[in-house]
TIZAFI-786345 format. One line per 3 residues: number of its first residue (from 1); for each residue x, y, z of N, C-alpha, C. Coordinates in Angstrom, 3 decimals. Example, Ala and Ser with C-alpha at 12.3 -4.5 7.8 and 13.67 -1.06 7.14 Angstrom:
// TIZAFI-786345
1> 13.190:-5.690:7.800:12.300:-4.500:7.800:13.200:-3.300:7.800; 12.850:-2.250:7.080:13.670:-1.060:7.140:12.900:0.030:7.870;
This chain:
// TIZAFI-786345
1> 0.849:-1.192:0.000:0.000:0.000:0.000:0.887:1.245:0.000; 0.855:1.978:-1.081:1.705:3.162:-1.116:0.978:4.383:-0.558; 1.688:5.483:-0.501:1.167:6.665:0.183:-0.141:7.166:-0.428;
4> -0.275:7.080:-1.754:-1.467:7.624:-2.396:-2.700:6.754:-2.158; -2.493:5.493:-1.798:-3.624:4.607:-1.544:-4.187:4.792:-0.135; -3.346:5.310:0.755:-3.786:5.463:2.139:-4.728:6.651:2.265;
7> -5.768:6.460:3.048:-6.682:7.572:3.319:-5.939:8.567:4.208; -6.051:9.816:3.858:-5.340:10.828:4.629:-5.886:10.887:6.053; -4.971:10.867:7.005:-5.387:10.972:8.402:-5.679:12.436:8.715;
10> -6.776:12.668:9.393:-7.109:14.032:9.784:-6.706:14.201:11.243; -5.511:14.737:11.421:-4.995:14.927:12.772:-4.966:16.419:13.063; -5.547:16.806:14.170:-5.620:18.211:14.514:-4.660:18.480:15.668;
13> -3.678:19.326:15.402:-2.659:19.596:16.409:-2.661:21.082:16.755; -3.313:21.429:17.846:-3.411:22.837:18.235:-2.055:23.504:18.415; -1.036:22.731:18.730:0.274:23.322:18.972:0.922:23.814:17.684;
16> 0.546:23.206:16.543:1.209:23.559:15.291:0.484:24.662:14.526; -0.830:24.798:14.732:-1.591:25.862:14.079:-2.550:26.463:15.087; -3.070:27.648:14.766:-3.916:28.285:15.780:-5.242:27.554:15.955;
19> -5.856:27.785:17.074:-7.036:27.020:17.476:-8.206:27.195:16.513; -8.404:28.413:16.019:-9.503:28.642:15.080:-9.341:27.810:13.826; -8.096:27.691:13.357:-7.848:26.893:12.160:-8.153:25.426:12.441;
22> -7.827:24.973:13.631:-8.120:23.590:14.012:-9.621:23.345:13.960; -10.386:24.234:14.587:-11.834:24.069:14.595:-12.400:24.144:13.180; -11.862:25.074:12.386:-12.329:25.240:11.011:-12.105:23.959:10.215;
25> -10.905:23.411:10.321:-10.590:22.170:9.606:-11.479:21.036:10.085; -11.695:20.981:11.386:-12.502:19.923:11.975:-13.940:20.000:11.458; -14.488:21.215:11.429:-15.857:21.389:10.936:-15.966:21.035:9.462;
28> -14.980:21.463:8.661:-15.007:21.141:7.231:-14.980:19.633:7.041; -14.165:18.956:7.851:-14.043:17.503:7.760:-15.379:16.839:8.096; -16.022:17.309:9.156:-17.304:16.735:9.571:-18.389:17.025:8.538;
31> -18.419:18.270:8.043:-19.496:18.681:7.139:-19.409:18.008:5.779; -18.266:17.387:5.482:-18.147:16.670:4.218:-19.000:15.413:4.215; -19.260:14.891:5.401:-19.995:13.632:5.501:-21.495:13.826:5.646;
34> -22.163:12.751:6.033:-23.615:12.795:6.173:-24.042:13.400:7.500; -23.067:13.883:8.265:-23.382:14.431:9.578:-23.904:15.860:9.502; -24.066:16.369:8.272:-24.506:17.750:8.095:-25.788:18.043:8.864;
37> -26.774:17.145:8.716:-28.057:17.324:9.400:-27.870:17.333:10.908; -27.052:16.438:11.395:-26.828:16.324:12.839:-26.170:17.589:13.375; -25.177:18.084:12.650:-24.475:19.294:13.081:-25.440:20.477:13.162;
40> -26.267:20.649:12.132:-27.216:21.761:12.153:-28.216:21.602:13.295; -28.619:20.360:13.550:-29.548:20.094:14.648:-28.917:20.493:15.981; -27.678:20.042:16.184:-26.995:20.353:17.439:-26.749:21.853:17.569;
43> -26.359:22.478:16.448:-26.100:23.910:16.467:-27.362:24.674:16.862; -28.492:24.248:16.318:-29.768:24.887:16.633:-30.111:24.710:18.105; -29.880:23.500:18.621:-30.161:23.251:20.045:-29.292:24.144:20.916;
46> -28.019:24.253:20.571:-27.097:25.081:21.357:-27.531:26.542:21.320; -27.869:27.035:20.132:-28.296:28.429:20.009:-29.563:28.684:20.818; -30.503:27.754:20.780:-31.735:27.909:21.555:-31.433:27.957:23.044;
49> -30.506:27.108:23.473:-30.119:27.080:24.884:-29.488:28.408:25.285; -28.620:28.929:24.420:-27.953:30.198:24.713:-28.981:31.326:24.792; -29.961:31.318:23.903:-30.988:32.359:23.928:-31.801:32.280:25.219;
52> -32.087:31.061:25.658:-32.853:30.897:26.901:-32.035:31.348:28.103; -30.743:31.042:28.064:-29.873:31.381:29.194:-29.009:32.566:28.805; -29.654:33.682:28.527:-28.927:34.809:27.957:-27.982:35.474:28.950;
55> -28.022:35.060:30.214:-27.101:35.632:31.193:-25.734:34.949:31.153; -25.662:33.850:30.424:-24.392:33.118:30.343:-23.404:33.896:29.494; -22.180:34.049:30.003:-21.140:34.742:29.245:-20.017:33.785:28.935;
58> -19.404:33.996:27.767:-18.304:33.112:27.383:-16.994:33.862:27.478;
């Protein structure tokens, strides 16, 4: 099995690149798959929770 046959490993190393880039790459990787619906569902739930608990600060 040569290098081109191997599926590229998606390794996220916060120490080598900034954190936003890590999250961005991670999201792009996830959104490529069938998890798109799940991500939007979770995102909506999180946003609704934040709106309900508007006193929470990050």
